[in-house]
LUMNUVO-95787 format. One record per residue (C-alpha): x, y, z. Coordinates in steps of 0.05 Angstrom, whole numbers. Layout:
+--------+--------+--------+
:      u :      v :      w :
+--------+--------+--------+
:      X :      Y :      Z :
...
+--------+--------+--------+
END
This chain:
+--------+--------+--------+
:      u :      v :      w :
+--------+--------+--------+
:   2714 :   2192 :   1711 :
:   2677 :   2220 :   1650 :
:   2681 :   2151 :   1618 :
:   2653 :   2120 :   1682 :
:   2594 :   2168 :   1680 :
:   2582 :   2150 :   1607 :
:   2580 :   2076 :   1625 :
:   2532 :   2089 :   1682 :
:   2486 :   2132 :   1639 :
:   2483 :   2078 :   1585 :
:   2467 :   2025 :   1637 :
:   2411 :   2069 :   1666 :
:   2382 :   2077 :   1596 :
:   2382 :   2001 :   1586 :
:   2349 :   1992 :   1654 :
:   2295 :   2045 :   1639 :
:   2276 :   2015 :   1572 :
:   2276 :   1942 :   1593 :
:   2235 :   1956 :   1656 :
:   2177 :   1980 :   1613 :
:   2163 :   1905 :   1613 :
:   2153 :   1913 :   1688 :
:   2108 :   1973 :   1678 :
:   2064 :   1932 :   1632 :
:   2065 :   1875 :   1682 :
:   2040 :   1923 :   1735 :
:   1987 :   1958 :   1694 :
:   1957 :   1894 :   1666 :
:   1953 :   1861 :   1735 :
:   1928 :   1924 :   1770 :
:   1877 :   1951 :   1720 :
:   1828 :   1894 :   1735 :
:   1821 :   1923 :   1805 :
:   1774 :   1979 :   1783 :
:   1751 :   1951 :   1716 :
:   1715 :   1893 :   1751 :
:   1667 :   1942 :   1784 :
:   1640 :   1962 :   1716 :
:   1644 :   1893 :   1683 :
:   1599 :   1866 :   1738 :
:   1540 :   1910 :   1718 :
:   1479 :   1876 :   1687 :
:   1485 :   1916 :   1622 :
:   1557 :   1894 :   1614 :
:   1583 :   1824 :   1632 :
:   1537 :   1813 :   1693 :
:   1591 :   1775 :   1731 :
:   1582 :   1724 :   1787 :
:   1637 :   1714 :   1840 :
:   1662 :   1654 :   1801 :
:   1665 :   1693 :   1735 :
:   1701 :   1749 :   1771 :
:   1753 :   1700 :   1796 :
:   1761 :   1669 :   1727 :
:   1771 :   1735 :   1692 :
:   1823 :   1757 :   1743 :
:   1859 :   1690 :   1747 :
:   1859 :   1677 :   1672 :
:   1917 :   1726 :   1666 :
:   1951 :   1691 :   1724 :
:   1943 :   1622 :   1691 :
:   1974 :   1651 :   1628 :
:   2030 :   1682 :   1669 :
:   2045 :   1614 :   1700 :
:   2053 :   1583 :   1631 :
:   2091 :   1644 :   1605 :
:   2140 :   1644 :   1663 :
:   2153 :   1570 :   1656 :
:   2164 :   1571 :   1581 :
:   2192 :   1642 :   1578 :
:   2256 :   1626 :   1616 :
:   2274 :   1569 :   1569 :
:   2257 :   1610 :   1507 :
:   2299 :   1669 :   1532 :
:   2357 :   1620 :   1543 :
:   2350 :   1598 :   1471 :
:   2339 :   1663 :   1433 :
:   2367 :   1715 :   1480 :
:   2338 :   1762 :   1532 :
:   2333 :   1822 :   1485 :
:   2296 :   1785 :   1429 :
:   2249 :   1754 :   1480 :
:   2229 :   1823 :   1508 :
:   2216 :   1847 :   1437 :
:   2168 :   1789 :   1425 :
:   2134 :   1802 :   1492 :
:   2121 :   1875 :   1474 :
:   2082 :   1852 :   1412 :
:   2040 :   1804 :   1454 :
:   2026 :   1858 :   1505 :
:   2000 :   1904 :   1450 :
:   1957 :   1850 :   1416 :
:   1927 :   1822 :   1479 :
:   1911 :   1889 :   1513 :
:   1871 :   1911 :   1453 :
:   1838 :   1842 :   1449 :
:   1814 :   1849 :   1521 :
:   1787 :   1918 :   1508 :
:   1747 :   1894 :   1447 :
:   1720 :   1830 :   1478 :
:   1644 :   1823 :   1472 :
:   1633 :   1767 :   1523 :
:   1665 :   1733 :   1583 :
:   1695 :   1676 :   1542 :
:   1732 :   1724 :   1495 :
:   1756 :   1765 :   1554 :
:   1782 :   1704 :   1590 :
:   1819 :   1682 :   1527 :
:   1854 :   1749 :   1516 :
:   1869 :   1756 :   1590 :
:   1904 :   1688 :   1586 :
:   1945 :   1711 :   1525 :
:   1962 :   1775 :   1562 :
:   1984 :   1732 :   1620 :
:   2034 :   1696 :   1574 :
:   2069 :   1763 :   1564 :
:   2065 :   1782 :   1637 :
:   2095 :   1715 :   1658 :
:   2150 :   1719 :   1605 :
:   2168 :   1789 :   1627 :
:   2169 :   1769 :   1701 :
:   2225 :   1719 :   1685 :
:   2263 :   1753 :   1629 :
:   2268 :   1825 :   1653 :
:   2298 :   1810 :   1722 :
:   2347 :   1759 :   1692 :
:   2368 :   1810 :   1639 :
:   2379 :   1864 :   1692 :
:   2417 :   1817 :   1738 :
:   2464 :   1798 :   1680 :
:   2475 :   1870 :   1658 :
:   2488 :   1900 :   1727 :
:   2553 :   1902 :   1768 :
:   2559 :   1867 :   1835 :
:   2552 :   1934 :   1873 :
:   2490 :   1956 :   1834 :
:   2454 :   1890 :   1825 :
:   2408 :   1899 :   1884 :
:   2384 :   1968 :   1865 :
:   2383 :   1954 :   1790 :
:   2342 :   1890 :   1793 :
:   2293 :   1921 :   1842 :
:   2282 :   1978 :   1793 :
:   2239 :   1928 :   1755 :
:   2196 :   1920 :   1817 :
:   2191 :   1995 :   1822 :
:   2164 :   1996 :   1751 :
:   2114 :   1941 :   1768 :
:   2084 :   1981 :   1825 :
:   2087 :   2044 :   1783 :
:   2047 :   2007 :   1731 :
:   1997 :   1988 :   1784 :
:   1993 :   2060 :   1809 :
:   1982 :   2082 :   1737 :
:   1925 :   2032 :   1731 :
:   1892 :   2054 :   1796 :
:   1898 :   2127 :   1776 :
:   1869 :   2115 :   1706 :
:   1813 :   2074 :   1738 :
:   1796 :   2128 :   1787 :
:   1799 :   2185 :   1736 :
:   1755 :   2147 :   1686 :
:   1709 :   2122 :   1741 :
:   1697 :   2192 :   1768 :
:   1692 :   2227 :   1701 :
:   1653 :   2173 :   1663 :
:   1624 :   2131 :   1719 :
:   1555 :   2132 :   1687 :
:   1584 :   2098 :   1624 :
:   1586 :   2024 :   1642 :
:   1631 :   2006 :   1583 :
:   1687 :   2050 :   1611 :
:   1724 :   1986 :   1631 :
:   1743 :   1976 :   1558 :
:   1782 :   2041 :   1556 :
:   1816 :   2023 :   1622 :
:   1842 :   1959 :   1591 :
:   1862 :   1991 :   1524 :
:   1910 :   2042 :   1556 :
:   1961 :   1986 :   1566 :
:   1977 :   1983 :   1491 :
:   2015 :   2050 :   1493 :
:   2074 :   2028 :   1538 :
:   2078 :   1964 :   1497 :
:   2096 :   2006 :   1436 :
:   2148 :   2045 :   1477 :
:   2179 :   1979 :   1500 :
:   2185 :   1950 :   1430 :
:   2216 :   2013 :   1400 :
:   2264 :   2022 :   1458 :
:   2289 :   1950 :   1458 :
:   2312 :   1958 :   1386 :
:   2370 :   1999 :   1412 :
:   2387 :   1956 :   1473 :
:   2445 :   1905 :   1470 :
:   2440 :   1832 :   1488 :
:   2462 :   1807 :   1557 :
:   2538 :   1794 :   1556 :
:   2530 :   1731 :   1598 :
:   2481 :   1702 :   1547 :
:   2529 :   1719 :   1490 :
:   2586 :   1683 :   1525 :
:   2543 :   1622 :   1536 :
:   2530 :   1621 :   1461 :
:   2605 :   1629 :   1446 :
:   2599 :   1700 :   1420 :
:   2658 :   1725 :   1462 :
:   2676 :   1786 :   1419 :
:   2605 :   1813 :   1421 :
:   2602 :   1801 :   1497 :
:   2666 :   1840 :   1508 :
:   2639 :   1898 :   1466 :
:   2576 :   1901 :   1508 :
:   2616 :   1898 :   1573 :
:   2660 :   1955 :   1550 :
:   2598 :   1998 :   1540 :
:   2573 :   1986 :   1611 :
:   2639 :   1977 :   1650 :
:   2708 :   2009 :   1652 :
:   2753 :   1970 :   1603 :
:   2797 :   1935 :   1654 :
:   2738 :   1913 :   1694 :
:   2702 :   1890 :   1631 :
:   2759 :   1843 :   1613 :
:   2763 :   1817 :   1685 :
:   2688 :   1804 :   1686 :
:   2691 :   1769 :   1618 :
:   2744 :   1721 :   1645 :
:   2705 :   1707 :   1709 :
:   2642 :   1690 :   1670 :
:   2682 :   1645 :   1622 :
:   2714 :   1609 :   1681 :
:   2646 :   1596 :   1713 :
:   2616 :   1570 :   1648 :
:   2676 :   1524 :   1639 :
:   2659 :   1493 :   1707 :
:   2590 :   1476 :   1680 :
:   2614 :   1436 :   1620 :
:   2589 :   1372 :   1653 :
:   2517 :   1396 :   1650 :
:   2511 :   1424 :   1580 :
:   2470 :   1428 :   1540 :
:   2423 :   1451 :   1595 :
:   2360 :   1411 :   1604 :
:   2306 :   1408 :   1658 :
:   2339 :   1345 :   1685 :
:   2398 :   1389 :   1705 :
:   2353 :   1421 :   1757 :
:   2353 :   1354 :   1794 :
:   2429 :   1356 :   1806 :
:   2432 :   1359 :   1883 :
:   2463 :   1428 :   1892 :
:   2418 :   1457 :   1838 :
:   2357 :   1421 :   1867 :
:   2370 :   1458 :   1933 :
:   2369 :   1524 :   1895 :
:   2304 :   1505 :   1860 :
:   2271 :   1487 :   1926 :
:   2292 :   1553 :   1959 :
:   2272 :   1595 :   1899 :
:   2204 :   1562 :   1893 :
:   2193 :   1571 :   1967 :
:   2211 :   1645 :   1965 :
:   2162 :   1655 :   1907 :
:   2105 :   1619 :   1942 :
:   2117 :   1656 :   2008 :
:   2112 :   1724 :   1974 :
:   2045 :   1706 :   1942 :
:   2010 :   1673 :   2001 :
:   2021 :   1736 :   2041 :
:   1958 :   1759 :   2004 :
:   1988 :   1819 :   1969 :
:   1950 :   1808 :   1905 :
:   1883 :   1801 :   1940 :
:   1893 :   1876 :   1953 :
:   1924 :   1894 :   1886 :
:   1869 :   1858 :   1846 :
:   1809 :   1867 :   1892 :
:   1826 :   1931 :   1931 :
:   1764 :   1966 :   1905 :
:   1719 :   1908 :   1925 :
:   1752 :   1904 :   1994 :
:   1741 :   1978 :   2006 :
:   1668 :   1975 :   1983 :
:   1658 :   1913 :   2027 :
:   1685 :   1955 :   2085 :
:   1635 :   2011 :   2071 :
:   1661 :   2059 :   2018 :
:   1620 :   2078 :   1957 :
:   1647 :   2055 :   1889 :
:   1676 :   2123 :   1870 :
:   1706 :   2132 :   1940 :
:   1737 :   2062 :   1936 :
:   1767 :   2077 :   1868 :
:   1798 :   2141 :   1895 :
:   1820 :   2109 :   1960 :
:   1853 :   2053 :   1922 :
:   1902 :   2104 :   1893 :
:   1931 :   2108 :   1964 :
:   1950 :   2035 :   1957 :
:   1987 :   2050 :   1892 :
:   2022 :   2112 :   1920 :
:   2047 :   2076 :   1982 :
:   2070 :   2017 :   1938 :
:   2113 :   2064 :   1896 :
:   2140 :   2102 :   1956 :
:   2155 :   2039 :   1994 :
:   2192 :   2010 :   1934 :
:   2237 :   2071 :   1932 :
:   2250 :   2059 :   2006 :
:   2264 :   1985 :   1992 :
:   2314 :   2002 :   1937 :
:   2349 :   2049 :   1986 :
:   2350 :   1994 :   2039 :
:   2369 :   1935 :   1996 :
:   2442 :   1953 :   1985 :
:   2451 :   1973 :   2058 :
:   2422 :   1912 :   2092 :
:   2422 :   1837 :   2080 :
:   2368 :   1802 :   2041 :
:   2347 :   1758 :   2099 :
:   2332 :   1813 :   2150 :
:   2292 :   1852 :   2099 :
:   2249 :   1793 :   2076 :
:   2236 :   1771 :   2148 :
:   2215 :   1842 :   2167 :
:   2167 :   1841 :   2108 :
:   2136 :   1775 :   2129 :
:   2126 :   1798 :   2201 :
:   2097 :   1865 :   2181 :
:   2048 :   1838 :   2129 :
:   2023 :   1783 :   2174 :
:   2011 :   1832 :   2231 :
:   1971 :   1878 :   2185 :
:   1928 :   1821 :   2160 :
:   1912 :   1799 :   2231 :
:   1894 :   1872 :   2247 :
:   1846 :   1876 :   2187 :
:   1812 :   1812 :   2211 :
:   1805 :   1839 :   2282 :
:   1781 :   1908 :   2259 :
:   1729 :   1878 :   2212 :
:   1698 :   1842 :   2271 :
:   1705 :   1896 :   2324 :
:   1682 :   1954 :   2280 :
:   1629 :   1918 :   2238 :
:   1576 :   1969 :   2217 :
:   1617 :   2028 :   2241 :
:   1629 :   2088 :   2195 :
:   1702 :   2085 :   2217 :
:   1714 :   2014 :   2189 :
:   1728 :   2033 :   2116 :
:   1781 :   2084 :   2138 :
:   1813 :   2034 :   2186 :
:   1816 :   1981 :   2131 :
:   1845 :   2031 :   2082 :
:   1898 :   2051 :   2133 :
:   1916 :   1978 :   2147 :
:   1920 :   1960 :   2073 :
:   1966 :   2019 :   2062 :
:   2010 :   1996 :   2120 :
:   2008 :   1925 :   2094 :
:   2033 :   1949 :   2026 :
:   2089 :   1989 :   2059 :
:   2117 :   1924 :   2088 :
:   2102 :   1884 :   2025 :
:   2132 :   1932 :   1973 :
:   2186 :   1961 :   2017 :
:   2214 :   1896 :   2044 :
:   2183 :   1832 :   2018 :
:   2168 :   1838 :   1943 :
:   2233 :   1872 :   1918 :
:   2277 :   1823 :   1956 :
:   2236 :   1764 :   1929 :
:   2249 :   1783 :   1856 :
:   2322 :   1799 :   1872 :
:   2335 :   1732 :   1906 :
:   2302 :   1693 :   1850 :
:   2346 :   1728 :   1799 :
:   2410 :   1717 :   1840 :
:   2406 :   1644 :   1862 :
:   2411 :   1605 :   1796 :
:   2476 :   1591 :   1757 :
:   2482 :   1628 :   1691 :
:   2471 :   1568 :   1647 :
:   2406 :   1550 :   1683 :
:   2383 :   1620 :   1703 :
:   2327 :   1627 :   1652 :
:   2303 :   1555 :   1662 :
:   2309 :   1557 :   1738 :
:   2275 :   1625 :   1744 :
:   2220 :   1598 :   1699 :
:   2206 :   1542 :   1749 :
:   2208 :   1589 :   1809 :
:   2165 :   1642 :   1777 :
:   2117 :   1587 :   1754 :
:   2105 :   1572 :   1828 :
:   2096 :   1646 :   1841 :
:   2042 :   1652 :   1787 :
:   2007 :   1587 :   1806 :
:   2003 :   1613 :   1878 :
:   1979 :   1680 :   1850 :
:   1927 :   1643 :   1808 :
:   1897 :   1609 :   1869 :
:   1895 :   1675 :   1908 :
:   1863 :   1711 :   1849 :
:   1812 :   1656 :   1835 :
:   1790 :   1640 :   1906 :
:   1793 :   1708 :   1940 :
:   1725 :   1734 :   1914 :
:   1693 :   1668 :   1933 :
:   1725 :   1669 :   2003 :
:   1702 :   1741 :   2012 :
:   1631 :   1722 :   1990 :
:   1628 :   1658 :   2032 :
:   1666 :   1677 :   2096 :
:   1669 :   1753 :   2098 :
:   1726 :   1802 :   2105 :
:   1751 :   1781 :   2174 :
:   1758 :   1706 :   2165 :
:   1789 :   1714 :   2096 :
:   1846 :   1758 :   2123 :
:   1857 :   1712 :   2183 :
:   1871 :   1656 :   2133 :
:   1923 :   1697 :   2096 :
:   1955 :   1720 :   2161 :
:   1965 :   1648 :   2183 :
:   1999 :   1630 :   2117 :
:   2044 :   1691 :   2126 :
:   2070 :   1663 :   2192 :
:   2085 :   1596 :   2160 :
:   2123 :   1633 :   2105 :
:   2166 :   1668 :   2158 :
:   2188 :   1601 :   2186 :
:   2209 :   1578 :   2116 :
:   2251 :   1642 :   2105 :
:   2286 :   1634 :   2173 :
:   2304 :   1561 :   2160 :
:   2323 :   1558 :   2087 :
:   2339 :   1625 :   2054 :
:   2414 :   1643 :   2048 :
:   2445 :   1713 :   2049 :
:   2469 :   1736 :   1980 :
:   2486 :   1809 :   1992 :
:   2557 :   1830 :   1970 :
:   2571 :   1766 :   1931 :
:   2577 :   1760 :   1856 :
:   2531 :   1713 :   1818 :
:   2592 :   1668 :   1807 :
:   2609 :   1668 :   1882 :
:   2537 :   1650 :   1900 :
:   2541 :   1591 :   1852 :
:   2607 :   1567 :   1882 :
:   2578 :   1571 :   1952 :
:   2519 :   1526 :   1933 :
:   2567 :   1476 :   1901 :
:   2611 :   1475 :   1962 :
:   2552 :   1468 :   2009 :
:   2531 :   1407 :   1971 :
:   2601 :   1377 :   1979 :
:   2605 :   1391 :   2054 :
:   2537 :   1360 :   2068 :
:   2546 :   1299 :   2023 :
+--------+--------+--------+
END
C-alpha cells in the first residue's frame, strides 16, 4: 500500500508540473480580455474593431500552426523535450508582447506566443493520457483543462487588480501581458525532473527505459503487464510505420480524424471564447463601467474553475457522450437567453446583471461538461503511433475555429449588436449537438488499446 501511495504521489507531481503548460495556455488566452480595454485608448494603440480582432486572433493563428506542427514534433523528439522547448517560447513571447511599441510588433509576438499555446494544447494532454492509468485517465487528463481555466481566472484577477489600482495608467496592459513569463520559468525548471512518456519510449524501441518509468508510476506487476499490452498494440501497427500524414487516410483512422475534428469544432463554435476573450467588452456593451466589467469578469473565471472541478468529479462517474451532450444543450440555451434578454431589456439597468448571470451559467455548462470532455476525447481516440500527429490535426481545427470566433466576434458585435451575435452562436450550438449524437462514440472504461481495437473492428464490420 505504501508503495502504491508513492506511485500515486509521483504521478500527481508529474501531472502538476506538466499542466503548468495548461496554466500558461489559459493565462495567455485570457489576459487579452482586460488588456484590450487599455490598448484601445488613443494614447496607446488606438485600436479599431478590426485591429482588436487581429491582435486577439494572431495568437489563435499561431496556435493553429503550433498545434498542427507540435504533434508531429512531439512524436519525433518526445513529449518531455517538447514541453521544455515550449516553456522557453512562452517566456520569450510573453515579454515580447509586453515590450511591443506598435500593433505590428504586438501581432507578431502574439503569433509566436500562439505557437507555444498550440503546441501545449496538443502535447500536454497526450503526455497526460500516456502517463495515466485506465482508471485515472479521465480525471488526470482533465486536470490540464482545470489548469487552463485557472490560468484564465488568474488573468482576469490580475487584470481587475491592475485595472482598479492603476486604471489611470493606460500602459498597464504591458504589465498584464508580462506576468505570464513567471509560470513559464516554473514549467521549464519543473520539466527537467519529469520522465518521458513510457509509450513514446516503447515506440522508439527504448524498452528498458519505458519499464523503469512504468515502475515509478505503477505497481511492478501492473507495469510489466502494461508494457506488454503497449508492445502488442504497436506490433499490430507495423504495417503503417514509419508514421506519415498519409496514414491518417487509412479508413478506420480516417473515421477517428473526422470525429476528433468534429468534436474540436463543436466545442469552439459554442462561442465559449467570445466570452473568455471579450467578456469585458460584452459586459460594457450590456451597461457596466470598465472597472465594474473587469471585476464582474472575475465571476466568469471563478465559475470556470469551480465547474471544472465539478466536471472532473463527474467525468469518471458518467459516460463521455451524456456529459458532452448536456454541455451542448446547456450552452445553446444560455446563448439564446442572452439574445432574448438583450432585446427585451435593452436600456434597462438590470441588463448587465442578467447578461453576467447568463454568461456565468453558460460557463458552468461549458467548463463543467463540454470543454473537459472535448480535450479528453481528443486525447483518447487516436492510436499511440499516430496520437501526436492525429491530435495535431484535430487541435488545428479547434484553433482555426477559435481564430474565426476571435477575429469576427468584435466585428459582429459592432455590426449586429449583442442579441443577433449570440443568436448566431446558439444556432451553431444546436448543429453541434446533432453531430455529437450521430458520430461520437463512448470511451469511458476502455483502455487506449481497446479503443483502437474497437475502431479497427468497426471498420471491418462496415466494409
